[in-house]
C-alpha positions in Angstrom: 10.1 20.7 -25.7 9.6 24.3 -24.9 10.0 25.8 -21.5 6.4 26.5 -21.3 5.6 22.9 -22.1 8.3 21.6 -19.6 6.8 23.6 -17.0 3.1 22.9 -17.6 3.8 19.2 -17.9 6.1 19.2 -14.7 3.5 21.0 -12.8 0.7 18.8 -13.7 2.8 15.8 -12.5 3.7 17.8 -9.5 0.1 18.5 -8.6 -0.9 14.7 -8.8 2.1 13.6 -6.9 1.2 16.2 -4.3 -2.2 14.8 -4.0 -0.5 11.3 -3.7 1.7 12.6 -0.9 -1.3 14.0 0.9 -3.0 10.6 0.6 0.1 8.8 1.7 0.5 11.1 4.8 -3.3 10.8 5.5 -2.7 7.0 5.5 0.5 7.4 7.6 -1.3 9.6 10.1 -4.2 7.1 10.2 -1.9 4.0 11.0 0.3 5.7 13.4 -2.7 6.9 15.4 -4.8 3.7 15.4 -2.4 1.0 15.0 0.5 0.2 17.3 4.0 1.1 16.4 5.0 -2.4 16.1 2.3 -3.1 13.4 3.4 0.1 11.8 7.1 -1.1 11.8 6.2 -4.3 10.2 4.6 -2.5 7.4 7.5 -0.5 6.7 10.0 -3.5 6.8 8.0 -5.2 4.2 7.5 -2.1 2.2 11.4 -1.7 2.2 11.8 -5.4 1.4 9.6 -5.2 -1.5 11.3 -2.4 -3.0 14.7 -4.1 -2.9 13.2 -7.4 -4.2 11.2 -5.6 -6.8 14.4 -4.0 -8.2 15.6 -7.8 -8.7 12.4 -8.8 -10.5 11.9 -5.9 -12.6 15.6 -6.1 -13.8 15.4 -2.6 -15.1 12.5 -3.2 -17.3 10.5 -0.3 -15.9 13.4 2.1 -17.0 14.3 0.6 -20.2 10.5 0.7 -21.5 11.1 4.4 -21.2 14.4 4.3 -23.1 12.8 2.3 -25.9 10.0 4.9 -26.0 12.2 7.7 -26.7 14.4 5.7 -29.3 11.3 4.2 -31.1 9.5 7.8 -31.2 12.8 9.3 -32.8 12.6 6.3 -35.5 8.7 6.8 -35.9 8.1 3.2 -34.8 6.5 3.5 -31.5 4.0 0.7 -32.2 7.1 -1.6 -31.9 7.0 -1.1 -28.0 4.1 -3.6 -27.5 6.3 -6.6 -28.4 9.0 -5.2 -26.2 6.6 -5.2 -23.3 5.5 -8.6 -23.8 8.9 -9.9 -23.4 9.5 -7.9 -20.2 6.5 -9.4 -18.7 8.2 -13.0 -19.4 11.4 -11.6 -17.8 9.5 -10.6 -14.6 7.8 -13.6 -14.3 10.7 -15.9 -14.5 12.8 -13.8 -12.2 10.0 -13.6 -9.6 9.9 -17.4 -9.7 13.7 -17.7 -9.1 13.7 -15.4 -6.2 11.1 -17.4 -4.6 12.9 -20.7 -5.2 16.1 -19.4 -3.9 14.5 -18.0 -0.7 12.9 -21.3 0.0 16.0 -23.5 -0.8 18.7 -21.4 0.7 17.4 -19.6 3.6 15.9 -21.4 6.6 13.2 -19.8 9.0 15.8 -20.1 11.9 18.5 -18.4 10.1 16.6 -15.5 8.7 14.9 -14.8 12.1 18.2 -15.0 13.9 19.8 -12.5 11.4 17.1 -10.0 12.0 16.7 -10.8 15.7 12.9 -11.3 15.2 10.7 -14.2 15.0 8.4 -12.7 12.2 11.2 -11.8 9.7 11.2 -15.1 7.7 7.1 -15.0 7.3 7.3 -11.3 6.5 9.8 -11.8 3.8 8.2 -14.8 2.4 4.8 -12.8 2.1 6.8 -10.1 0.1 8.0 -12.6 -2.3 5.1 -14.4 -2.9 3.5 -10.8 -3.9 6.7 -10.0 -5.9 5.3 -10.7 -9.5 2.5 -8.5 -8.9 4.2 -5.6 -7.5 6.9 -5.9 -10.4 4.0 -6.0 -13.0 2.4 -3.0 -11.6 5.5 -0.9 -11.7 6.3 -2.0 -15.3 2.7 -1.0 -16.3 2.9 2.3 -14.7 6.1 3.3 -16.6 4.9 1.7 -19.7 1.9 4.2 -19.5 4.2 6.9 -18.8 6.4 5.7 -21.9 3.2 6.0 -24.2 3.0 9.7 -23.5 0.0 9.2 -20.8 2.2 10.9 -18.1 -0.8 12.2 -16.1 -2.5 8.8 -16.1 0.7 7.1 -15.1 0.8 9.5 -12.2 -2.4 8.7 -11.0 -1.6 5.1 -10.9 1.6 5.7 -9.2 0.7 8.5 -6.8 -3.0 7.8 -5.9 -4.2 4.3 -6.9 -1.1 2.9 -5.4 -2.1 4.0 -1.9 -5.9 3.8 -2.2 -6.3 0.0 -1.7 -4.3 -0.3 1.4 -5.9 2.8 3.0 -9.3 1.3 2.3 -8.3 -2.2 3.7 -6.6 -0.8 6.6 -10.0 0.9 7.5 -11.7 -2.4 7.3 -9.2 -3.9 9.5 -9.4 -1.1 12.2 -13.4 -1.5 12.1 -13.2 -5.2 12.8 -10.2 -4.8 15.1 -8.0 -6.9 13.0 -4.8 -4.5 12.9 -2.5 -7.4 12.8 -3.2 -8.0 9.1 -1.9 -4.5 7.9 1.0 -6.0 6.0 -1.5 -8.5 4.2 -3.6 -5.5 3.3 -0.6 -3.5 1.8 0.4 -6.5 -0.3 -3.2 -7.3 -1.6 -3.1 -3.9 -3.0 -0.7 -4.8 -5.5 -2.5 -7.9 -6.7 -5.6 -5.5 -7.5 -3.3 -2.8 -9.2 -1.4 -5.4 -11.3 -4.8 -6.3 -12.9 -6.3 -2.9 -13.4 -3.2 -1.4 -14.9 -2.5 -4.4 -17.1 -6.0 -3.9 -18.7 -5.2 -0.3 -19.1 -2.0 -0.9 -20.9 -3.7 -3.4 -23.1 -6.4 -0.5 -24.0 -3.6 2.0 -24.8 -1.8 -0.5 -27.0 -4.9 -1.1 -29.3 -4.7 2.5 -30.2 -1.1 2.0 -31.4 -1.8 -0.6 -33.9 -0.6 0.3 -37.5 -0.9 -2.8 -39.8 0.8 -0.8 -42.7 4.0 -0.2 -40.9 6.5 -3.1 -40.2 7.5 -3.0 -36.6 11.1 -3.0 -35.5 12.1 -6.2 -33.5 14.2 -6.6 -30.3 15.2 -10.1 -29.2 15.0 -11.0 -25.5 18.6 -11.1 -25.4 18.8 -7.3 -26.6 16.2 -6.2 -24.1 17.9 -7.9 -21.4 21.1 -6.5 -22.3 19.6 -2.9 -22.1 17.5 -3.5 -18.9 20.1 -5.3 -16.9 22.4 -2.3 -16.5 19.6 -0.1 -15.6 18.5 -2.8 -13.1 21.6 -2.7 -11.3 21.3 1.1 -10.8 17.7 0.7 -9.8 18.6 -1.9 -7.5 21.4 0.0 -5.9 19.2 3.2 -5.6 16.4 1.1 -3.9 18.8 -0.5 -1.5 20.0 2.9 -0.5 16.5 3.9 0.3 15.7 0.9 2.2 18.9 -0.5 3.5 18.8 1.8 6.5 15.6 0.4 7.6 16.6 -3.1 7.0 19.8 -2.4 9.2 17.7 -0.8 11.7 15.6 -3.9 12.2 18.9 -5.8 13.2 19.6 -3.4 16.0 16.2 -1.7 17.0 12.8 -2.6 17.3 9.9 -2.1 15.0 8.7 0.9 17.0 12.0 2.7 16.1 11.7 1.7 12.5 8.2 3.4 12.6 9.6 6.6 13.9 12.3 6.7 11.4 10.2 5.7 8.4 8.1 8.8 9.1 10.9 11.0 9.0 12.0 9.3 5.6 8.7 9.9 4.2 8.6 13.5 5.2 12.1 14.1 3.6 11.0 12.2 0.4 8.2 15.0 0.0 11.0 17.2 -1.2 11.9 15.1 -4.0 8.5 15.6 -5.6 9.8 18.3 -7.9 12.8 16.0 -8.9 10.7 13.0 -9.7 7.9 15.1 -11.3 10.4 16.8 -13.7 12.5 13.5 -14.3 9.1 11.9 -15.4 8.5 14.5 -18.1 11.9 14.9 -19.6 13.3 11.2 -19.4 12.0 10.3 -22.9 12.8 13.8 -24.3 16.5 13.2 -23.2 16.8 9.8 -25.0 15.1 11.5 -28.0 17.4 14.5 -28.1 20.6 12.4 -27.5 19.7 10.1 -30.3 19.8 13.2 -32.6 22.9 14.6 -30.8 21.5 18.1 -30.3 23.6 18.8 -27.1 22.5 22.4 -27.3 18.8 21.7 -26.7 20.0 19.3 -24.0 21.6 21.8 -22.1 18.6 24.2 -22.2 16.4 21.1 -21.2 18.6 20.4 -18.3 19.1 24.0 -17.1 15.5 24.8 -16.9 14.6 21.3 -15.5 17.2 21.9 -12.7 15.8 25.4 -11.8 12.3 24.0 -11.3 13.6 21.2 -9.3 15.4 23.6 -7.0 12.9 26.4 -6.4 10.1 24.0 -5.5 12.1 21.9 -3.4 13.5 24.9 -1.6 10.0 25.9 -0.8 9.0 22.4 0.8 12.4 22.1 2.6 11.9 25.3 4.4 8.6 24.4 5.7 9.8 21.0 6.8 12.9 22.5 8.5 11.1 25.3 10.4 8.2 23.2 11.6 9.9 19.7 11.9 8.7 19.0 15.6 5.2 20.2 15.1 4.7 18.2 11.9 6.3 15.0 13.6 4.1 15.4 16.6 0.9 15.0 14.2 1.9 11.2 13.9 2.1 10.8 17.7 4.0 12.2 20.6 6.6 9.6 20.4 7.4 10.5 16.7 9.3 13.6 17.8 12.1 11.3 18.5 12.9 11.3 15.0 13.4 15.1 14.7 17.1 15.0 14.5 17.0 12.2 12.1 14.6 14.4 9.8 16.9 17.3 9.9 20.0 15.2 8.6 17.5 13.7 5.9 16.4 17.2 4.9 20.2 18.3 4.4 20.6 15.3 2.1 17.6 16.2 -0.1 18.7 20.0 -0.4 21.9 18.8 -1.9 19.9 16.4 -4.2 17.7 19.2 -5.7 21.1 21.4 -6.3 22.5 18.5 -8.0 19.8 18.1 -10.8 18.7 15.0 -12.9 21.9 13.4 -13.0 20.9 9.7 -12.7 18.1 10.0 -15.4 20.5 11.8 -17.6 23.0 8.8 -17.6 20.2 6.2 -17.9 18.8 7.9 -20.9 22.1 8.5 -22.7 23.2 4.9 -22.7 25.5 5.2 -19.6 23.8 2.8 -17.6 27.0 1.0 -16.7 28.6 4.2 -15.7 25.7 5.1 -13.4 25.8 1.6 -11.9 29.5 1.9 -10.9 28.7 5.3 -9.3 25.6 4.1 -7.4 27.3 1.0 -6.3 30.1 2.9 -4.8 27.5 5.0 -3.0 25.8 1.9 -2.0 29.0 0.5 -0.4 29.6 3.6 1.5 25.9 3.9 2.5 26.0 0.2 4.0 29.3 0.8 5.6 28.2 3.9 7.5 24.8 2.2 8.3 26.6 -0.4 10.1 29.2 2.0 11.8 26.5 4.6 12.9 23.4 2.6 13.7 24.7 0.7 16.5 25.8 3.8 18.4 23.4 6.5 17.3 20.2 4.4 16.1 17.9 6.3 13.7 20.1 9.5 13.8 22.9 7.4 12.6 20.8 5.9 9.6 20.0 9.5 8.6 23.8 10.7 8.7 24.7 7.8 6.6 21.9 8.8 4.1 23.5 12.3 3.9 27.1 11.4 3.4 26.3 8.7 0.7 24.0 11.0 -1.4 26.3 13.7 -1.4 29.1 11.5 -2.6 27.1 9.8 -5.5 25.6 13.1 -6.6 28.8 15.1 -6.7 30.5 12.4 -8.9 27.4 12.1 -11.1 27.5 15.9 -11.9 31.2 16.0 -12.5 31.2 13.1 -14.7 28.4 14.4 -17.0 30.1 17.9 -17.3 33.6 16.3 -18.1 32.0 13.9 -20.6 29.4 16.0 -22.4 30.0 19.6 -21.1 26.4 19.4 -20.0 25.8 21.4 -16.5 23.2 19.3 -14.8 23.8 21.1 -11.5 22.1 24.5 -10.5 23.6 27.4 -12.4 
């Protein structure tokens, strides 16, 4: 991939992601101004829970489908991915059912509500689990479309279609004065998306049919063996993104969760460049590594990290300089999250400097190594959240994120350089 191609594809994805962010913040502005903070907090609680549980149901299939696409492309057998996808759907369905069964059997309503100190927690989690298979199938479909070189279409689903249903349904709820059903509207969106994205994947697969070529076969065991280590890293990463909100719900009310969640969403805007570049280079990393061309790899990583940094720096500067003004758009009470936002922006600055470390390890067969790093970061993150949140509330949650992110990113960059002599950090 030339520098020009990398830049063009990355910016195409970035534009779509930026439109998605505008849509997300339009939706956030809408609900924070027309729904109570408690309703917004319930929505953010369910969204965080679904991310964590979704990692369990996906079991890394959405990441490994990208790995297999790079591998099969290098072997000139990309049509074999259809059988892999079918087996991944079976994995998702089985795991979603297991999660539901375990929750019903081992977690009583009284115990869950007591743990979160809230009478709605059990029912909110149950609704999330019942929607789990639709959420997981949607995420698998999005990354399958991406794996099949339909990057722009994949991002349209991920960044735009993902938020349109809940935005529309929330507007309907407001019109009929039924704001209490915001959570149900959010979950219903994934039921719709799972259907439409599945139809799109099926149509793309029809173009890959090649009756004259014998497809490569991968057993369910092989797919699970490849996906499971990626699942552990994905789950650890999702938990790190969501555990602060989960722990906040133990010590604080849904209104505080709403304030903090807005600061998290604002800080995550700075990851647009990182995610956009990762989407473009992930299959390419797997392909280059399969050919063991480390010189091309270094060039790819070098230019990727520079694109990530300069775009992120621009966004970070705007958010840092106008943090209070931006937070006030969501309502006067949301300025309470200003200090938390500044801590989170510092974390994302270090993230931008560190480069695409996690995706590099995942796409080069070092899933188990990445797991160990992320699990260490997760343990630190959880420990710091329990230490800081009871004393400092949302500011403590932001501090925990900052410290844990610095630690696991630093370890990743040092490890990649020591093993492959690849500089993934900014140079």
